[in-house]
C-alpha positions as CSV (number, residue, x, y, z in Angstrom):
1,M,-0.3,0.2,0.0
2,E,1.4,3.3,-1.2
3,F,0.8,6.2,1.8
4,R,1.0,9.8,0.5
5,H,2.4,12.2,3.0
6,L,-0.8,15.4,2.9
7,G,1.2,17.5,5.4
8,I,0.7,18.1,9.1
9,G,0.6,14.6,9.7
10,H,-2.2,13.6,7.6
11,Y,-1.8,11.0,5.2
12,F,-3.6,8.9,2.5
13,P,-5.0,6.3,3.2
14,P,-5.2,8.0,6.6
15,I,-3.7,6.3,9.4
16,A,-4.8,6.6,13.3
17,P,-2.5,8.8,14.8
18,N,-1.2,8.1,18.7
19,G,-4.2,8.1,21.5
20,R,-6.6,5.9,22.9
21,V,-9.0,3.7,21.5
22,Y,-12.2,2.3,22.5
23,A,-14.3,-0.3,20.9
24,V,-16.4,-3.2,21.8
25,P,-14.4,-6.8,22.4
26,L,-15.7,-9.8,20.8
27,G,-18.1,-11.5,23.4
28,Q,-19.0,-8.4,25.4
29,E,-21.5,-5.5,25.1
30,S,-20.4,-2.7,26.1
31,Q,-17.7,-0.3,24.9
32,V,-14.0,0.0,26.8
33,E,-10.6,0.9,26.0
34,V,-9.0,-1.7,24.6
35,F,-5.5,-0.1,23.5
36,C,-3.7,3.1,23.3
37,L,-1.5,3.9,20.1
38,T,2.1,5.0,20.6
39,P,5.3,5.8,18.5
40,V,6.4,1.7,19.4
41,G,3.1,-0.1,18.9
42,I,0.1,-1.0,20.8
43,I,-0.3,-0.9,24.5
44,G,-3.2,-2.1,26.3
45,A,-4.5,-4.2,29.1
46,G,-2.0,-7.2,29.7
47,I,-0.2,-6.4,25.9
48,Q,2.4,-4.4,24.7
49,L,2.8,-4.9,20.8
50,H,5.8,-3.5,18.8
51,W,4.8,-2.2,15.2
52,S,6.9,-5.6,13.7
53,E,5.5,-8.1,15.9
54,I,1.8,-7.7,14.6
55,I,1.4,-10.0,11.9
56,G,-2.0,-9.3,10.6
57,C,-5.5,-8.0,10.7
58,Y,-8.6,-8.1,9.2
59,Y,-12.2,-6.3,8.7
60,D,-15.2,-8.5,8.3
61,G,-19.1,-7.9,8.3
62,E,-19.3,-8.7,11.5
63,S,-15.6,-7.9,13.5
64,W,-12.1,-6.5,13.3
65,E,-8.9,-8.0,14.4
66,I,-5.3,-7.2,15.1
67,I,-3.6,-11.1,15.1
68,P,0.0,-10.4,17.3
69,R,2.5,-12.9,16.1
70,N,3.4,-14.1,20.3
71,Y,-0.1,-14.5,21.1
72,S,-1.4,-16.9,18.7
73,G,-5.2,-17.8,19.2
74,R,-5.6,-14.8,21.1
75,G,-6.1,-12.0,18.5
76,M,-7.4,-8.7,19.7
77,R,-10.9,-8.9,18.3
78,F,-13.8,-6.4,18.1
79,R,-17.2,-6.3,17.2
80,R,-18.1,-4.1,14.0
81,G,-20.9,-2.0,13.4
82,L,-20.8,-0.7,17.3
83,S,-19.4,2.5,18.2
84,C,-15.8,2.6,17.6
85,I,-13.9,5.6,18.9
86,M,-10.6,7.2,19.8
87,V,-9.2,10.0,21.8
88,I,-6.3,11.3,19.9
89,E,-3.1,12.4,22.0
90,G,-3.3,15.8,22.5
91,N,-6.9,16.6,22.0
92,E,-9.4,14.9,24.3
93,A,-12.3,15.5,21.7
94,L,-13.5,11.8,20.9
95,T,-13.6,10.9,17.3
96,T,-15.5,8.1,15.3
97,H,-13.7,8.8,11.9
98,I,-10.2,10.1,10.5
99,Q,-10.5,12.2,6.9
100,G,-14.1,10.1,6.2
101,Y,-12.6,6.3,7.6
102,P,-14.0,4.8,10.4
103,I,-11.5,4.5,12.9
104,P,-10.8,0.6,12.9
105,M,-9.6,0.8,8.8
106,C,-7.6,3.9,10.0
107,V,-6.0,1.6,12.7
108,M,-5.1,-1.3,10.3
109,N,-3.7,1.4,8.1
110,R,-1.3,2.7,11.0
111,I,-0.2,-0.8,11.5
112,A,0.9,-1.1,7.5
113,F,2.0,1.9,7.8
114,E,4.5,1.5,10.4
115,Q,5.5,-1.9,9.4
116,Q,6.2,-0.4,5.8
117,R,8.3,2.4,7.3
118,A,10.2,-0.3,9.6
119,S,11.5,-2.1,6.5
120,E,12.5,0.7,4.5
121,E,14.8,1.9,7.5
């Protein structure tokens, strides 16, 4: 995937910036803080993943998932269709979209962006 820099930290396709992500984990009914995006990776309750430790992610009709290498069988899976919001670092406003794209798509774009950037170094 090719990411074009649009200026002032914006890219297309849009990538999620650093901040807290709230979603509904699969098997639950209510939204909770599921992880934080940081410069080095994803940090959440009981999990710390560097960008390079994520082997994949997907988005289907009912859920979206981040698949970590070292936690096989225990991906981070969330319900789609229920509110997924983000609090962007340095801005306490809640957002459900970045440049018109839903937060889950932007998180997956961020994973691809960071992995691509690491492979170029």
